[in-house]
Jmol script that loads the backbone (N, CA, C; Angstrom):
load data "model"
ATOM      1  N   MET A   1       4.070-165.960 -87.408  1.00  0.00           N
ATOM      2  CA  MET A   1       3.444-164.652 -87.543  1.00  0.00           C
ATOM      3  C   MET A   1       3.932-163.983 -88.829  1.00  0.00           C
ATOM      4  N   LYS A   2       3.004-163.472 -89.580  1.00  0.00           N
ATOM      5  CA  LYS A   2       3.318-162.831 -90.850  1.00  0.00           C
ATOM      6  C   LYS A   2       3.889-161.432 -90.614  1.00  0.00           C
ATOM      7  N   LYS A   3       4.976-161.108 -91.315  1.00  0.00           N
ATOM      8  CA  LYS A   3       5.608-159.802 -91.170  1.00  0.00           C
ATOM      9  C   LYS A   3       4.840-158.765 -91.988  1.00  0.00           C
ATOM     10  N   LEU A   4       4.540-157.633 -91.349  1.00  0.00           N
ATOM     11  CA  LEU A   4       3.822-156.552 -92.013  1.00  0.00           C
ATOM     12  C   LEU A   4       4.732-155.862 -93.016  1.00  0.00           C
ATOM     13  N   LYS A   5       4.239-155.679 -94.225  1.00  0.00           N
ATOM     14  CA  LYS A   5       5.002-154.976 -95.257  1.00  0.00           C
ATOM     15  C   LYS A   5       4.543-153.530 -95.293  1.00  0.00           C
ATOM     16  N   ARG A   6       5.489-152.639 -95.561  1.00  0.00           N
ATOM     17  CA  ARG A   6       5.189-151.209 -95.560  1.00  0.00           C
ATOM     18  C   ARG A   6       5.585-150.576 -96.887  1.00  0.00           C
ATOM     19  N   ILE A   7       4.796-149.592 -97.289  1.00  0.00           N
ATOM     20  CA  ILE A   7       5.095-148.795 -98.474  1.00  0.00           C
ATOM     21  C   ILE A   7       5.098-147.334 -98.035  1.00  0.00           C
ATOM     22  N   LEU A   8       6.142-146.605 -98.414  1.00  0.00           N
ATOM     23  CA  LEU A   8       6.227-145.180 -98.115  1.00  0.00           C
ATOM     24  C   LEU A   8       6.139-144.409 -99.421  1.00  0.00           C
ATOM     25  N   LEU A   9       5.142-143.542 -99.529  1.00  0.00           N
ATOM     26  CA  LEU A   9       4.988-142.660-100.677  1.00  0.00           C
ATOM     27  C   LEU A   9       5.461-141.273-100.256  1.00  0.00           C
ATOM     28  N   ILE A  10       6.281-140.638-101.082  1.00  0.00           N
ATOM     29  CA  ILE A  10       6.818-139.318-100.771  1.00  0.00           C
ATOM     30  C   ILE A  10       6.360-138.336-101.842  1.00  0.00           C
ATOM     31  N   ASN A  11       5.761-137.234-101.399  1.00  0.00           N
ATOM     32  CA  ASN A  11       5.278-136.218-102.324  1.00  0.00           C
ATOM     33  C   ASN A  11       5.251-134.879-101.600  1.00  0.00           C
ATOM     34  N   GLY A  12       5.539-133.816-102.296  1.00  0.00           N
ATOM     35  CA  GLY A  12       5.505-132.483-101.701  1.00  0.00           C
ATOM     36  C   GLY A  12       4.101-131.983-101.416  1.00  0.00           C
ATOM     37  N   GLU A  13       3.106-132.606-102.023  1.00  0.00           N
ATOM     38  CA  GLU A  13       1.708-132.215-101.822  1.00  0.00           C
ATOM     39  C   GLU A  13       0.945-133.409-101.273  1.00  0.00           C
ATOM     40  N   TYR A  14      -0.004-133.131-100.428  1.00  0.00           N
ATOM     41  CA  TYR A  14      -0.924-134.161 -99.954  1.00  0.00           C
ATOM     42  C   TYR A  14      -2.072-133.435 -99.283  1.00  0.00           C
ATOM     43  N   PRO A  15      -3.315-133.902 -99.462  1.00  0.00           N
ATOM     44  CA  PRO A  15      -4.447-133.210 -98.848  1.00  0.00           C
ATOM     45  C   PRO A  15      -4.209-132.984 -97.357  1.00  0.00           C
ATOM     46  N   PRO A  16      -4.543-131.808 -96.844  1.00  0.00           N
ATOM     47  CA  PRO A  16      -5.432-130.802 -97.408  1.00  0.00           C
ATOM     48  C   PRO A  16      -4.781-129.854 -98.408  1.00  0.00           C
ATOM     49  N   ILE A  17      -3.489-129.937 -98.650  1.00  0.00           N
ATOM     50  CA  ILE A  17      -2.859-129.112 -99.679  1.00  0.00           C
ATOM     51  C   ILE A  17      -3.264-129.694-101.029  1.00  0.00           C
ATOM     52  N   SER A  18      -3.917-128.886-101.857  1.00  0.00           N
ATOM     53  CA  SER A  18      -4.447-129.428-103.108  1.00  0.00           C
ATOM     54  C   SER A  18      -3.463-129.253-104.250  1.00  0.00           C
ATOM     55  N   GLY A  19      -3.542-130.157-105.170  1.00  0.00           N
ATOM     56  CA  GLY A  19      -2.711-130.143-106.367  1.00  0.00           C
ATOM     57  C   GLY A  19      -2.797-131.504-107.025  1.00  0.00           C
ATOM     58  N   GLY A  20      -2.398-131.575-108.280  1.00  0.00           N
ATOM     59  CA  GLY A  20      -2.488-132.836-109.010  1.00  0.00           C
ATOM     60  C   GLY A  20      -1.683-133.953-108.383  1.00  0.00           C
ATOM     61  N   GLY A  21      -0.460-133.636-107.958  1.00  0.00           N
ATOM     62  CA  GLY A  21       0.386-134.654-107.341  1.00  0.00           C
ATOM     63  C   GLY A  21      -0.178-135.157-106.030  1.00  0.00           C
ATOM     64  N   GLY A  22      -0.750-134.250-105.245  1.00  0.00           N
ATOM     65  CA  GLY A  22      -1.349-134.634-103.972  1.00  0.00           C
ATOM     66  C   GLY A  22      -2.568-135.516-104.146  1.00  0.00           C
ATOM     67  N   ILE A  23      -3.405-135.161-105.109  1.00  0.00           N
ATOM     68  CA  ILE A  23      -4.604-135.960-105.383  1.00  0.00           C
ATOM     69  C   ILE A  23      -4.208-137.348-105.880  1.00  0.00           C
ATOM     70  N   TYR A  24      -3.225-137.401-106.763  1.00  0.00           N
ATOM     71  CA  TYR A  24      -2.752-138.685-107.279  1.00  0.00           C
ATOM     72  C   TYR A  24      -2.196-139.553-106.144  1.00  0.00           C
ATOM     73  N   THR A  25      -1.371-138.959-105.285  1.00  0.00           N
ATOM     74  CA  THR A  25      -0.776-139.710-104.182  1.00  0.00           C
ATOM     75  C   THR A  25      -1.845-140.199-103.216  1.00  0.00           C
ATOM     76  N   TYR A  26      -2.832-139.354-102.930  1.00  0.00           N
ATOM     77  CA  TYR A  26      -3.946-139.736-102.055  1.00  0.00           C
ATOM     78  C   TYR A  26      -4.694-140.936-102.630  1.00  0.00           C
ATOM     79  N   ASN A  27      -5.040-140.863-103.925  1.00  0.00           N
ATOM     80  CA  ASN A  27      -5.762-141.967-104.567  1.00  0.00           C
ATOM     81  C   ASN A  27      -4.914-143.231-104.632  1.00  0.00           C
ATOM     82  N   LEU A  28      -3.626-143.080-104.898  1.00  0.00           N
ATOM     83  CA  LEU A  28      -2.731-144.233-104.942  1.00  0.00           C
ATOM     84  C   LEU A  28      -2.644-144.899-103.573  1.00  0.00           C
ATOM     85  N   ALA A  29      -2.467-144.101-102.518  1.00  0.00           N
ATOM     86  CA  ALA A  29      -2.378-144.647-101.158  1.00  0.00           C
ATOM     87  C   ALA A  29      -3.656-145.382-100.778  1.00  0.00           C
ATOM     88  N   ASN A  30      -4.808-144.783-101.081  1.00  0.00           N
ATOM     89  CA  ASN A  30      -6.079-145.435-100.762  1.00  0.00           C
ATOM     90  C   ASN A  30      -6.297-146.697-101.584  1.00  0.00           C
ATOM     91  N   GLY A  31      -5.908-146.663-102.851  1.00  0.00           N
ATOM     92  CA  GLY A  31      -6.053-147.846-103.697  1.00  0.00           C
ATOM     93  C   GLY A  31      -5.195-149.003-103.223  1.00  0.00           C
ATOM     94  N   ILE A  32      -3.961-148.706-102.851  1.00  0.00           N
ATOM     95  CA  ILE A  32      -3.067-149.753-102.346  1.00  0.00           C
ATOM     96  C   ILE A  32      -3.602-150.311-101.034  1.00  0.00           C
ATOM     97  N   ALA A  33      -4.012-149.420-100.123  1.00  0.00           N
ATOM     98  CA  ALA A  33      -4.503-149.856 -98.812  1.00  0.00           C
ATOM     99  C   ALA A  33      -5.767-150.701 -98.939  1.00  0.00           C
ATOM    100  N   THR A  34      -6.624-150.355 -99.897  1.00  0.00           N
ATOM    101  CA  THR A  34      -7.860-151.107-100.099  1.00  0.00           C
ATOM    102  C   THR A  34      -7.590-152.458-100.756  1.00  0.00           C
ATOM    103  N   GLY A  35      -6.725-152.466-101.753  1.00  0.00           N
ATOM    104  CA  GLY A  35      -6.463-153.688-102.508  1.00  0.00           C
ATOM    105  C   GLY A  35      -5.525-154.667-101.832  1.00  0.00           C
ATOM    106  N   TYR A  36      -4.698-154.174-100.928  1.00  0.00           N
ATOM    107  CA  TYR A  36      -3.707-155.018-100.266  1.00  0.00           C
ATOM    108  C   TYR A  36      -3.755-154.771 -98.760  1.00  0.00           C
ATOM    109  N   PRO A  37      -4.707-155.392 -98.059  1.00  0.00           N
ATOM    110  CA  PRO A  37      -4.856-155.126 -96.629  1.00  0.00           C
ATOM    111  C   PRO A  37      -3.670-155.575 -95.778  1.00  0.00           C
ATOM    112  N   ASP A  38      -2.776-156.392 -96.328  1.00  0.00           N
ATOM    113  CA  ASP A  38      -1.604-156.837 -95.561  1.00  0.00           C
ATOM    114  C   ASP A  38      -0.450-155.837 -95.646  1.00  0.00           C
ATOM    115  N   LEU A  39      -0.650-154.713 -96.351  1.00  0.00           N
ATOM    116  CA  LEU A  39       0.369-153.673 -96.466  1.00  0.00           C
ATOM    117  C   LEU A  39      -0.008-152.470 -95.612  1.00  0.00           C
ATOM    118  N   GLN A  40       0.987-151.822 -95.050  1.00  0.00           N
ATOM    119  CA  GLN A  40       0.776-150.552 -94.355  1.00  0.00           C
ATOM    120  C   GLN A  40       1.288-149.454 -95.270  1.00  0.00           C
ATOM    121  N   VAL A  41       0.417-148.510 -95.614  1.00  0.00           N
ATOM    122  CA  VAL A  41       0.769-147.425 -96.527  1.00  0.00           C
ATOM    123  C   VAL A  41       0.960-146.148 -95.714  1.00  0.00           C
ATOM    124  N   MET A  42       2.104-145.498 -95.917  1.00  0.00           N
ATOM    125  CA  MET A  42       2.399-144.239 -95.236  1.00  0.00           C
ATOM    126  C   MET A  42       2.749-143.201 -96.285  1.00  0.00           C
ATOM    127  N   VAL A  43       2.455-141.948 -95.993  1.00  0.00           N
ATOM    128  CA  VAL A  43       2.759-140.861 -96.917  1.00  0.00           C
ATOM    129  C   VAL A  43       3.579-139.811 -96.181  1.00  0.00           C
ATOM    130  N   LEU A  44       4.697-139.431 -96.779  1.00  0.00           N
ATOM    131  CA  LEU A  44       5.525-138.341 -96.277  1.00  0.00           C
ATOM    132  C   LEU A  44       5.338-137.174 -97.228  1.00  0.00           C
ATOM    133  N   ALA A  45       4.869-136.048 -96.701  1.00  0.00           N
ATOM    134  CA  ALA A  45       4.573-134.904 -97.561  1.00  0.00           C
ATOM    135  C   ALA A  45       4.992-133.613 -96.885  1.00  0.00           C
ATOM    136  N   GLY A  46       5.236-132.605 -97.703  1.00  0.00           N
ATOM    137  CA  GLY A  46       5.524-131.276 -97.180  1.00  0.00           C
ATOM    138  C   GLY A  46       4.226-130.590 -96.804  1.00  0.00           C
ATOM    139  N   ALA A  47       4.320-129.577 -95.967  1.00  0.00           N
ATOM    140  CA  ALA A  47       3.124-128.840 -95.565  1.00  0.00           C
ATOM    141  C   ALA A  47       3.462-127.363 -95.439  1.00  0.00           C
ATOM    142  N   ARG A  48       2.597-126.540 -95.980  1.00  0.00           N
ATOM    143  CA  ARG A  48       2.785-125.094 -95.846  1.00  0.00           C
ATOM    144  C   ARG A  48       2.225-124.605 -94.519  1.00  0.00           C
ATOM    145  N   ASP A  49       1.063-125.108 -94.152  1.00  0.00           N
ATOM    146  CA  ASP A  49       0.413-124.706 -92.910  1.00  0.00           C
ATOM    147  C   ASP A  49       0.048-125.968 -92.143  1.00  0.00           C
ATOM    148  N   ILE A  50       0.888-126.358 -91.212  1.00  0.00           N
ATOM    149  CA  ILE A  50       0.661-127.621 -90.514  1.00  0.00           C
ATOM    150  C   ILE A  50      -0.424-127.530 -89.446  1.00  0.00           C
ATOM    151  N   SER A  51      -0.955-126.338 -89.177  1.00  0.00           N
ATOM    152  CA  SER A  51      -1.997-126.209 -88.159  1.00  0.00           C
ATOM    153  C   SER A  51      -3.285-126.914 -88.578  1.00  0.00           C
ATOM    154  N   SER A  52      -3.492-127.123 -89.874  1.00  0.00           N
ATOM    155  CA  SER A  52      -4.711-127.767 -90.351  1.00  0.00           C
ATOM    156  C   SER A  52      -4.554-129.271 -90.531  1.00  0.00           C
ATOM    157  N   ILE A  53      -3.401-129.802 -90.185  1.00  0.00           N
ATOM    158  CA  ILE A  53      -3.132-131.219 -90.392  1.00  0.00           C
ATOM    159  C   ILE A  53      -3.050-131.927 -89.050  1.00  0.00           C
ATOM    160  N   SER A  54      -3.797-133.014 -88.912  1.00  0.00           N
ATOM    161  CA  SER A  54      -3.689-133.801 -87.685  1.00  0.00           C
ATOM    162  C   SER A  54      -2.643-134.885 -87.911  1.00  0.00           C
ATOM    163  N   LEU A  55      -1.748-135.028 -86.965  1.00  0.00           N
ATOM    164  CA  LEU A  55      -0.660-135.987 -87.088  1.00  0.00           C
ATOM    165  C   LEU A  55      -0.847-137.122 -86.106  1.00  0.00           C
ATOM    166  N   GLU A  56      -0.575-138.321 -86.555  1.00  0.00           N
ATOM    167  CA  GLU A  56      -0.611-139.487 -85.686  1.00  0.00           C
ATOM    168  C   GLU A  56       0.810-139.993 -85.541  1.00  0.00           C
ATOM    169  N   GLU A  57       1.290-140.019 -84.320  1.00  0.00           N
ATOM    170  CA  GLU A  57       2.659-140.476 -84.105  1.00  0.00           C
ATOM    171  C   GLU A  57       2.673-141.994 -84.128  1.00  0.00           C
ATOM    172  N   ASN A  58       3.421-142.543 -85.053  1.00  0.00           N
ATOM    173  CA  ASN A  58       3.530-143.988 -85.196  1.00  0.00           C
ATOM    174  C   ASN A  58       4.947-144.298 -85.656  1.00  0.00           C
ATOM    175  N   PRO A  59       5.915-144.228 -84.742  1.00  0.00           N
ATOM    176  CA  PRO A  59       7.306-144.423 -85.159  1.00  0.00           C
ATOM    177  C   PRO A  59       7.566-145.833 -85.672  1.00  0.00           C
ATOM    178  N   LEU A  60       8.399-145.917 -86.670  1.00  0.00           N
ATOM    179  CA  LEU A  60       8.789-147.206 -87.221  1.00  0.00           C
ATOM    180  C   LEU A  60       9.976-147.743 -86.439  1.00  0.00           C
ATOM    181  N   PRO A  61      10.008-149.037 -86.207  1.00  0.00           N
ATOM    182  CA  PRO A  61      11.187-149.591 -85.534  1.00  0.00           C
ATOM    183  C   PRO A  61      12.423-149.418 -86.411  1.00  0.00           C
ATOM    184  N   LYS A  62      13.539-149.146 -85.777  1.00  0.00           N
ATOM    185  CA  LYS A  62      14.818-148.973 -86.471  1.00  0.00           C
ATOM    186  C   LYS A  62      14.776-147.826 -87.472  1.00  0.00           C
ATOM    187  N   SER A  63      14.021-146.787 -87.170  1.00  0.00           N
ATOM    188  CA  SER A  63      13.950-145.650 -88.083  1.00  0.00           C
ATOM    189  C   SER A  63      14.727-144.474 -87.516  1.00  0.00           C
ATOM    190  N   LYS A  64      15.076-143.552 -88.380  1.00  0.00           N
ATOM    191  CA  LYS A  64      15.774-142.340 -87.978  1.00  0.00           C
ATOM    192  C   LYS A  64      14.974-141.149 -88.465  1.00  0.00           C
ATOM    193  N   ASN A  65      14.991-140.085 -87.698  1.00  0.00           N
ATOM    194  CA  ASN A  65      14.316-138.857 -88.091  1.00  0.00           C
ATOM    195  C   ASN A  65      15.329-137.895 -88.683  1.00  0.00           C
ATOM    196  N   PHE A  66      14.965-137.269 -89.782  1.00  0.00           N
ATOM    197  CA  PHE A  66      15.818-136.295 -90.442  1.00  0.00           C
ATOM    198  C   PHE A  66      15.054-134.991 -90.579  1.00  0.00           C
ATOM    199  N   LYS A  67      15.716-133.875 -90.331  1.00  0.00           N
ATOM    200  CA  LYS A  67      15.105-132.568 -90.515  1.00  0.00           C
ATOM    201  C   LYS A  67      15.338-132.134 -91.959  1.00  0.00           C
ATOM    202  N   ILE A  68      14.259-131.796 -92.634  1.00  0.00           N
ATOM    203  CA  ILE A  68      14.342-131.341 -94.016  1.00  0.00           C
ATOM    204  C   ILE A  68      14.042-129.851 -94.024  1.00  0.00           C
ATOM    205  N   SER A  69      14.964-129.070 -94.550  1.00  0.00           N
ATOM    206  CA  SER A  69      14.736-127.621 -94.566  1.00  0.00           C
ATOM    207  C   SER A  69      14.814-127.083 -95.978  1.00  0.00           C
TER     208      SER A  69
END
end "model"
wireframe off; spacefill off
backbone 0.3
color backbone group
């Protein structure tokens, strides 16, 4: 069985929060996911208003959660 490879992109902006960095990260994540279907692409981003963001819980094995303030 082939092991799934993961890429984590970290940026303070990500849609729906607009900005150049967020748009770039969004396009990069989509480009990687489209070009390399054997990779799982995840994005960690800050949010000003999380009520407009839908979250999918998908914990990584052997991962730890950290509170960022």
